[in-house]
C-alpha positions, -999 to 999 in steps of 0.1 A, spaced: 439 27 36 409 33 58 388 8 72 362 11 48 386 -1 21 398 -32 43 361 -40 51 357 -42 11 385 -61 7 375 -87 36 342 -92 17 360 -99 -13 384 -123 3 368 -139 31 330 -139 28 326 -141 -12 357 -154 -21 360 -129 -49 394 -139 -59 391 -145 -96 373 -126 -126 347 -152 -125 339 -153 -90 340 -115 -86 312 -96 -69 290 -65 -79 290 -32 -64 256 -38 -55 266 -66 -34 291 -45 -17 269 -16 -10 247 -39 11 271 -62 28 292 -29 38 264 -8 45 277 22 25 263 44 -4 270 36 -40 288 67 -46 314 58 -16 317 22 -30 322 38 -62 352 58 -50 366 32 -27 368 7 -58 383 32 -79 411 40 -54 416 0 -47 418 -5 -85 445 22 -89 466 9 -62 463 -26 -76 443 -45 -47 413 -48 -69 406 -54 -107 375 -55 -126 359 -90 -134 332 -100 -160 302 -79 -164 270 -93 -147 245 -80 -170 251 -42 -172 270 -41 -138 307 -44 -133 323 -66 -110 353 -66 -87 378 -92 -73 405 -89 -50 440 -94 -61 469 -117 -48 484 -81 -38 453 -71 -21 452 -104 -1 489 -97 10 480 -62 22 447 -73 39 469 -102 59 497 -77 68 469 -54 83 455 -81 105 488 -86 123 
């Protein structure tokens, strides 16, 4: 895990409270708030999904959304210690 991945999870967890499929946020929101490129956000999100820290939410128009899982919240809390 790297700092950008933690920044994305922190955004989902604390700032946006994106913890369910309904409250999920778009990649565009992540790009603008974390100040990274769309490609970087895509790669980080894919990795976070693969390890189970993030899941796909409901689509917002044509865009996918993402939310942090309980496993992701636990990892974020452990990293803060």
